[in-house]
C-alpha positions in Angstrom: 35.8 172.3 124.7 37.6 169.3 125.9 37.8 166.7 123.1 40.3 164.5 124.9 40.7 163.5 128.5 44.0 162.8 130.3 44.4 160.6 133.4 47.8 160.4 135.0 48.6 157.4 137.2 52.1 156.3 138.2 53.6 158.7 135.7 51.7 157.0 132.8 49.6 159.6 130.9 46.4 158.1 129.4 45.1 160.2 126.6 41.5 159.3 125.6 39.9 160.7 122.5 36.4 161.9 123.2 35.0 163.7 120.1 31.6 162.3 119.2 30.6 158.9 118.0 33.7 158.3 115.8 36.3 160.4 117.6 36.8 162.5 114.5 40.3 164.0 114.3 39.8 167.7 113.9 42.3 170.6 114.2 41.2 171.1 117.8 41.7 167.4 118.6 45.2 167.5 117.2 46.0 170.6 119.2 44.8 169.0 122.4 46.8 165.8 121.8 49.9 167.9 121.2 49.3 169.8 124.4 48.9 166.5 126.3 52.1 165.2 124.7 53.9 168.4 125.7 53.0 167.6 129.3 54.0 164.0 129.1 57.3 165.0 127.6 58.0 167.4 130.4 57.2 164.6 132.9 59.3 162.0 131.0 56.1 159.9 131.1 55.0 156.9 129.1 51.8 157.6 127.1 48.8 155.4 126.4 46.6 156.7 123.6 43.0 155.2 123.5 39.4 156.0 122.6 35.9 155.4 123.7 34.7 151.7 123.9 34.1 150.5 120.3 36.2 153.1 118.5 39.7 154.6 118.5 38.9 157.0 115.6 37.1 156.9 112.3 39.5 159.4 110.7 39.7 163.1 109.9 36.8 165.4 110.7 34.8 165.5 107.4 33.4 169.0 108.1 36.9 170.4 108.1 37.9 168.4 105.1 35.0 169.7 103.1 35.3 173.3 104.3 37.9 174.4 101.8 41.0 173.1 100.1 43.1 175.2 102.5 41.3 173.8 105.6 41.9 170.2 104.3 45.6 170.9 103.6 46.0 172.4 107.1 44.3 169.4 108.8 46.3 166.8 106.9 49.5 168.6 107.4 48.8 168.9 111.2 47.9 165.2 111.3 51.1 164.2 109.4 53.2 166.3 111.8 51.5 164.6 114.7 52.4 161.2 113.3 56.0 162.3 112.9 56.1 163.6 116.5 54.7 160.3 117.8 57.3 158.3 115.8 60.1 160.4 117.4 58.6 160.9 120.8 61.2 160.7 123.7 59.2 158.1 125.6 57.1 155.1 124.5 53.6 155.6 123.2 51.3 152.7 123.5 48.1 152.5 121.4 45.1 150.9 123.1 42.7 150.4 120.2 39.3 150.2 121.8 37.5 149.2 118.6 37.4 150.6 115.0 40.4 152.4 113.7 39.9 153.8 110.2 42.0 156.1 108.1 43.7 158.6 110.5 42.7 156.3 113.3 44.7 153.5 111.8 47.6 156.0 111.1 47.6 156.8 114.8 48.2 153.1 115.5 51.0 153.0 112.9 52.7 155.8 114.8 52.7 154.2 118.2 55.5 152.2 119.6 53.3 149.3 120.8 49.7 148.6 119.8 47.0 146.5 121.6 43.6 145.9 120.1 40.3 144.6 121.4 38.6 141.5 120.1 35.2 142.2 118.5 33.5 143.0 115.2 35.9 145.9 114.5 37.6 147.1 111.4 41.1 148.5 111.2 42.7 149.9 108.1 43.1 152.6 105.5 39.9 153.3 103.5 41.0 156.4 101.6 40.9 154.8 98.1 37.5 153.3 98.8 36.0 156.7 99.5 37.6 158.5 96.5 40.8 159.9 98.1 44.3 159.4 96.5 46.5 158.4 99.4 48.7 161.3 100.5 52.5 160.7 100.4 53.0 161.0 104.1 50.4 158.3 104.6 52.1 156.0 102.2 55.4 156.5 104.0 53.9 155.8 107.4 52.2 152.7 106.1 55.3 151.5 104.3 57.2 151.9 107.6 55.1 149.4 109.6 53.0 147.3 107.2 54.6 144.1 105.9 55.2 143.9 102.2 52.7 141.2 101.6 49.9 143.4 103.1 51.0 146.8 101.9 49.2 146.8 98.5 46.1 145.3 100.2 46.0 148.0 102.8 47.1 151.1 100.9 46.1 150.5 97.3 43.1 148.2 97.7 41.8 149.9 100.9 41.2 146.5 102.6 40.0 146.7 106.2 41.0 144.0 108.7 39.5 142.4 111.8 41.6 142.9 114.9 43.3 139.5 114.7 44.3 140.0 111.1 45.4 143.5 111.8 48.2 142.0 113.9 49.5 140.2 110.7 48.9 143.4 108.7 51.1 145.5 111.0 48.5 147.7 112.6 48.5 145.9 116.0 51.0 143.9 118.1 48.5 141.9 120.1 44.7 141.5 120.7 43.0 141.0 124.0 39.4 140.8 125.3 37.9 144.3 125.6 37.8 144.1 129.4 41.5 143.4 129.4 42.5 146.2 127.1 43.5 148.9 129.6 45.0 146.5 132.2 47.2 145.1 129.4 48.1 148.6 128.2 49.1 149.6 131.8 51.1 146.3 132.1 53.0 147.2 128.9 53.5 150.8 130.2 55.0 149.5 133.4 57.4 147.4 131.5 58.3 150.3 129.2 59.1 152.4 132.3 62.0 150.0 133.0 63.7 151.2 129.8 66.5 153.7 129.9 64.7 156.6 128.3 67.7 158.4 126.7 68.8 155.0 125.2 65.2 154.4 124.1 65.1 157.8 122.3 68.6 157.5 120.8 67.8 154.0 119.4 64.4 155.1 118.2 65.8 158.0 116.3 68.5 155.8 114.7 66.1 153.1 113.7 63.6 155.5 112.3 66.0 157.9 110.7 64.8 157.0 107.2 61.1 157.2 107.9 61.5 160.5 109.7 63.4 162.0 106.7 60.9 160.6 104.3 58.0 162.1 106.3 59.6 165.5 106.3 59.8 165.5 102.6 56.4 163.9 102.1 54.7 166.6 104.3 56.0 169.3 102.1 55.2 167.4 98.9 51.6 166.8 100.1 51.1 170.6 100.5 52.1 171.2 96.9 50.2 168.3 95.3 47.0 169.2 97.2 47.3 172.8 96.2 47.6 171.8 92.5 44.4 169.8 92.5 
């Protein structure tokens, strides 16, 4: 079953999440995103990650999370590894946030190189604490890497959700445009990104993100142990 769609135009690979009303991030979705990233990497292509109108993603698939402790651990681990891959991807990844981005949806934005949001009555942020989940260590590291200090506690500890315009200040987005301009803007950014020297882009990315990538590697292993001991 196809839970994402991929459209390739001018060597820009547009990955669109298409898994129900909230684009839940399931093991199958992660596997299909990774497969699409494999192809983009082979083609040395710039990537745009987006969702259906009104929602990028509402977070992890709750059926999987409630299935068993082992299933929840496996899903969170796969999601954290996807974030790490995105943060170290050889070519730029542009997030085109088509609406709400909650929990893992917001973490996807925090893992992109450039993020564009749609104006509208949308909420973006990390609601884990509000729904009774202690934030996993990998999530804290990803958030700490991109969220400004004056918003970090509000976003991570207080589970505050932000309107798109405020999400720019909070570090989840880089700019906000009208919904009908979202994909045109994303493609314009992608066209600019294609002018970069990709080996230099990757080399600089890995240098600049050396600390977060190392922290993520440790956090992913730590999260497995902590969750198993619950």
